[in-house]
MILO-864898 format. One record per residue: x, y, z of N, C-alpha, C, O, CB in turn. Coordinates in steps of 0.1 Angstrom, whole numbers, padded with zeros to 4 digits, always signed. Atoms other than C-alpha are relative to their C-alpha. Glycine has a CB too. Example, Ala and Ser with C-alpha at 12.3 -4.5 7.8 and 13.67 -1.06 7.14 Angstrom:
REM residues 2
+0009-0012+0000+0123-0045+0078+0009+0012+0000+0019+0012+0007-0010+0000+0012/-0009-0011+0000+0137-0011+0071-0008+0011+0008-0003+0022+0009+0004+0005-0014/
REM end
This chain:
REM residues 109
+0008-0012+0000+0000+0000+0000+0009+0013+0000+0005+0022-0007-0009+0000+0012/-0009-0012+0000+0028+0025+0008+0006+0002-0014+0008+0013-0018+0011-0002+0011/-0007-0001+0013+0045+0017-0025-0010+0006-0010-0006+0015-0018+0004-0014-0005/+0009-0005+0009+0013+0024-0045-0004+0015+0003-0006+0023-0006-0013-0008-0001/+0003-0014-0004+0006+0056-0025+0012+0009-0005+0010+0020-0010-0001+0001+0015/-0012-0008+0005+0042+0068-0033+0000+0001-0015+0003+0012-0020+0013-0008+0004/+0001-0001+0015+0037+0060-0070-0010+0010-0004-0008+0018-0013-0003-0014-0006/+0010-0010+0003+0005+0080-0071+0005+0014+0003+0002+0023-0005-0013-0003+0008/-0005-0013-0005+0021+0108-0052+0011+0005-0010+0011+0017-0014+0006+0000+0014/-0010-0003+0009+0051+0108-0076-0006+0004-0014-0002+0014-0020+0010-0011-0002/+0007-0003+0013+0028+0107-0107-0007+0013+0001-0006+0021-0009-0010-0011-0003/+0007-0013-0002+0008+0136-0093+0010+0011+0000+0007+0022-0006-0008-0001+0013/-0010-0010+0000+0039+0156-0086+0006+0003-0014+0008+0014-0018+0011-0003+0010/-0005-0001+0014+0053+0149-0121-0010+0008-0008-0006+0017-0016+0003-0013-0006/+0011-0007+0008+0020+0160-0137+0000+0015+0004-0001+0023-0005-0014-0007+0003/+0001-0013-0005+0019+0191-0115+0012+0008-0005+0010+0020-0010+0000+0001+0015/-0012-0007+0005+0055+0201-0124+0000+0002-0015+0005+0012-0020+0013-0007+0004/+0001-0002+0015+0049+0195-0161-0010+0011-0003-0007+0019-0012-0005-0014-0006/+0010-0011+0003+0018+0217-0160+0006+0014+0004+0003+0024-0003-0013-0002+0008/-0006-0012-0004+0037+0244-0141+0010+0005-0011+0010+0016-0015+0007-0001+0013/-0010-0003+0010+0066+0242-0167-0007+0005-0013-0003+0015-0018+0008-0012-0003/+0007-0004+0012+0041+0244-0196-0006+0014+0002-0005+0023-0008-0012-0009-0003/+0006-0013-0003+0023+0274-0180+0011+0011-0001+0009+0021-0007-0007+0001+0013/-0011-0010+0000+0056+0293-0174+0006+0002-0013+0009+0014-0017+0011-0005+0010/-0005-0001+0014+0069+0286-0209-0009+0008-0009-0005+0017-0016+0003-0013-0006/+0010-0008+0008+0037+0299-0224-0001+0014+0004-0002+0023-0004-0014-0007+0001/+0000-0014-0005+0037+0329-0202+0012+0008-0004+0011+0019-0008-0001+0000+0016/-0012-0007+0004+0073+0337-0210-0001+0004-0015+0003+0015-0019+0012-0010+0002/+0002-0004+0014+0064+0336-0247-0009+0012-0002-0006+0020-0010-0005-0012-0008/+0009-0012+0001+0036+0360-0242+0006+0013+0005+0004+0023-0001-0013-0003+0008/-0007-0012-0005+0057+0384-0222+0010+0005-0010+0011+0017-0013+0008-0004+0014/-0009-0004+0011+0083+0383-0250-0008+0008-0011-0003+0018-0016+0007-0012-0006/+0008-0007+0010+0055+0393-0274-0004+0014+0004-0004+0023-0003-0012-0008-0004/+0004-0013-0006+0043+0421-0251+0012+0009+0000+0011+0021-0003-0005-0002+0014/-0012-0009+0000+0079+0434-0248+0002+0006-0014+0005+0018-0015+0013-0008+0004/-0002-0005+0014+0081+0437-0286-0010+0012-0003-0006+0022-0008-0002-0011-0010/+0011-0010+0003+0048+0457-0287+0004+0013+0008+0003+0024+0003-0014-0005+0004/-0003-0012-0008+0059+0480-0258+0012+0007-0006+0012+0019-0007+0004-0005+0015/-0012-0007+0006+0093+0487-0275-0004+0006-0013+0002+0017-0016+0011-0011-0002/+0004-0007+0013+0075+0495-0308-0007+0013+0004-0006+0023-0003-0010-0009-0008/+0008-0011-0004+0052+0519-0289+0009+0010+0007+0006+0023+0007-0011-0004+0009/-0009-0008-0008+0080+0533-0267+0014-0003-0003+0021-0010+0005-0003-0001+0016/-0013+0004+0004+0112+0530-0286+0012+0004+0009+0023-0001+0008+0003+0005-0014/-0010-0004-0009+0131+0548-0259+0003-0011+0010+0014-0010+0016-0005+0013+0007/-0003+0011-0010+0128+0517-0237+0008-0011-0006+0006-0015-0017-0013-0006+0005/-0007+0012+0004+0153+0489-0239-0008-0012+0004-0019-0010+0010+0015+0000+0005/+0008+0012-0004+0142+0453-0233-0002+0000+0015-0013-0004+0019+0008-0012-0005/+0002+0000-0015+0148+0456-0195-0010+0010+0004-0018+0008+0013+0013+0002+0007/+0010-0010-0003+0128+0488-0194-0014-0004-0003-0023-0001+0004+0004+0013-0007/+0014+0004+0004+0099+0473-0213-0004-0011+0010-0016-0011+0014+0001-0006-0014/+0004+0010-0010+0100+0443-0189-0004+0006+0014-0013+0002+0020+0011-0010+0002/+0004-0007-0012+0100+0466-0159-0013+0007-0001-0021+0006+0009+0011+0011+0003/+0014-0006+0002+0070+0485-0173-0011-0011+0001-0021-0009+0007+0000+0007-0014/+0010+0011-0001+0051+0452-0178-0001-0005+0014-0012-0007+0019+0005-0011-0010/+0001+0005-0014+0060+0440-0143-0007+0010+0009-0015+0006+0017+0015-0003+0005/+0007-0010-0008+0050+0472-0127-0015+0002-0002-0023+0002+0007+0007+0014-0002/+0014-0001+0004+0018+0475-0146-0008-0013+0005-0019-0011+0010-0002+0001-0015/+0007+0013-0004+0009+0438-0138-0002+0000+0015-0012-0003+0020+0008-0012-0004/+0001+0000-0015+0017+0443-0101-0011+0010+0005-0018+0007+0014+0014+0003+0006/+0009-0010-0004-0003+0475-0099-0015-0005-0003-0024-0003+0005+0002+0013-0007/+0013+0005+0004-0033+0459-0117-0005-0011+0010-0016-0011+0014+0000-0005-0014/+0004+0011-0010-0032+0429-0094-0004+0006+0014-0013+0001+0020+0011-0010+0001/+0003-0006-0013-0031+0450-0063-0013+0008+0000-0021+0007+0009+0011+0010+0004/+0012-0008+0001-0058+0473-0075-0013-0009-0001-0023-0006+0004+0000+0009-0013/+0011+0009+0001-0080+0444-0084-0004-0005+0014-0016-0006+0017+0003-0013-0009/+0003+0005-0014-0078+0431-0048-0007+0011+0008-0016+0008+0015+0013-0004+0007/+0006-0011-0007-0087+0465-0035-0014+0003-0005-0023+0006+0002+0009+0013-0001/+0013-0004+0007-0115+0471-0060-0011-0011+0001-0022-0008-0002+0003+0003-0014/+0010+0011-0001-0132+0437-0054+0000-0006+0014+0003-0018+0015+0003-0010-0011/+0000+0006-0013-0136+0433-0017-0012-0010+0001-0021-0010-0007-0002+0011+0011/+0011+0009-0003-0159+0406-0003-0013+0008+0003-0012+0020+0006+0003-0009+0012/+0013-0007-0002-0196+0415+0002-0001+0007+0013-0006+0019+0014-0011-0010-0001/+0000-0006-0013-0192+0423+0039+0008+0013+0000+0004+0023+0005+0004-0010+0011/-0009-0012+0000-0163+0447+0034-0006+0010-0010-0006+0022-0006+0014-0004-0005/+0006-0010+0009-0180+0463+0004-0012+0007+0006-0013+0019+0005-0005-0007-0013/+0011-0006-0007-0211+0469+0025+0005+0010+0010-0001+0021+0012-0008-0011+0006/-0005-0010-0010-0190+0485+0052+0005+0012-0007+0002+0023-0002+0012-0007+0007/-0005-0012+0007-0173+0508+0027-0012+0009-0004-0011+0021-0003+0008-0004-0013/+0011-0008+0005-0207+0519+0013-0008+0006+0012-0015+0016+0010-0010-0009-0008/+0008-0005-0011-0222+0524+0048+0006+0012+0007-0001+0018+0015-0001-0012+0010/-0006-0011-0007-0197+0550+0060+0007+0009-0009+0017+0005-0015+0010-0006+0011/-0006-0010+0009-0189+0581+0040+0015+0002+0002+0022+0006-0007-0007+0013+0000/-0014-0002-0003-0155+0583+0057+0009-0010-0006+0021-0008-0007+0002+0000+0015/-0007+0010+0007-0145+0552+0039-0001+0001-0015+0003-0009-0022-0005-0014+0005/+0001-0002+0014-0152+0566+0005+0013-0002-0008+0012-0007-0019-0006+0014-0003/-0013+0002+0008-0115+0565-0005+0003-0014-0001+0011-0018-0010+0011+0007+0008/-0003+0014+0002-0115+0528+0000-0008-0006-0011-0005-0018-0015-0004-0007+0013/+0007+0005+0011-0140+0524-0028+0007+0004-0013+0008+0016-0016-0015+0006+0000/-0009-0002+0012-0119+0520-0060-0007-0006-0012-0012-0017-0011+0014-0005+0002/+0006+0005+0012-0133+0517-0095+0012-0006-0008+0021+0002-0012-0008+0011-0008/-0011+0006+0007-0110+0492-0113+0002+0004-0014+0013+0006-0019-0001-0015+0001/+0000-0001+0015-0119+0498-0149+0009+0012-0005+0017+0009-0014-0014+0002-0005/-0008-0011+0006-0104+0533-0156+0015+0000+0004+0023+0007-0002-0006+0013+0003/-0013-0002-0005-0072+0528-0136+0012-0007-0007+0021+0000-0010+0000-0006+0014/-0012+0006+0006-0049+0502-0152+0006+0007-0012+0018+0007-0014-0003-0014-0003/-0005-0007+0012-0047+0522-0184+0009+0012+0003+0017+0016-0005-0011+0004-0009/-0008-0012-0003-0033+0552-0166+0013-0003+0008+0022+0006+0008-0009+0009+0008/-0011+0003-0008-0008+0534-0144+0014-0001-0007+0024+0002-0002-0002-0012+0008/-0013+0002+0006+0019+0525-0169+0008+0013-0003+0020+0012-0005-0002-0007-0013/-0007-0012+0004+0028+0561-0176+0012+0004+0010+0023+0007+0005-0009+0012+0000/-0011-0003-0009+0049+0567-0144+0012-0010-0001+0023-0006-0002-0005+0000+0014/-0011+0009+0002+0069+0535-0146+0007+0001-0013+0019-0001-0014-0004-0015+0002/-0006-0002+0013+0075+0541-0183+0009+0012+0000+0020+0011-0006-0011+0002-0011/-0009-0011-0001+0089+0575-0176+0013-0003+0007+0024+0000+0003-0007+0012+0006/-0011+0004-0008+0112+0560-0150+0009-0009-0007+0021-0008-0007-0004-0006+0013/-0007+0009+0008+0123+0532-0172+0008+0006-0012+0018+0002-0016-0008-0012-0005/-0006-0007+0012+0130+0555-0201+0013+0008+0004+0021+0011-0005-0010+0009-0006/-0012-0008-0004+0156+0574-0180+0012-0008+0002+0023-0003+0004-0003+0007+0013/-0012+0009-0002+0179+0544-0178+0011+0002-0010+0021-0004-0010-0004-0014+0001/
REM end
């Protein structure tokens, strides 16, 4: 029984690592394509600057999404107290405006 449990565990781990590798390789290919587009749009950026811009924008969007989509109880709290109005964030218009600051910083390199 221990042997078959170990075999299942090993097979599961191998499958998991294979899926992770596939995901990371696909993601890397997409990031490379985005770097090309960023550099076409902002020729002042080198490859590292474009990657920094992508990384900063992704991190900001991820953080903003977490803030903009609180659970129902927290959202209700925010709506119930006008002093918490700053905690209510509209996600949609924000990500498009965020890349400008990191882009300016990356262009100075």
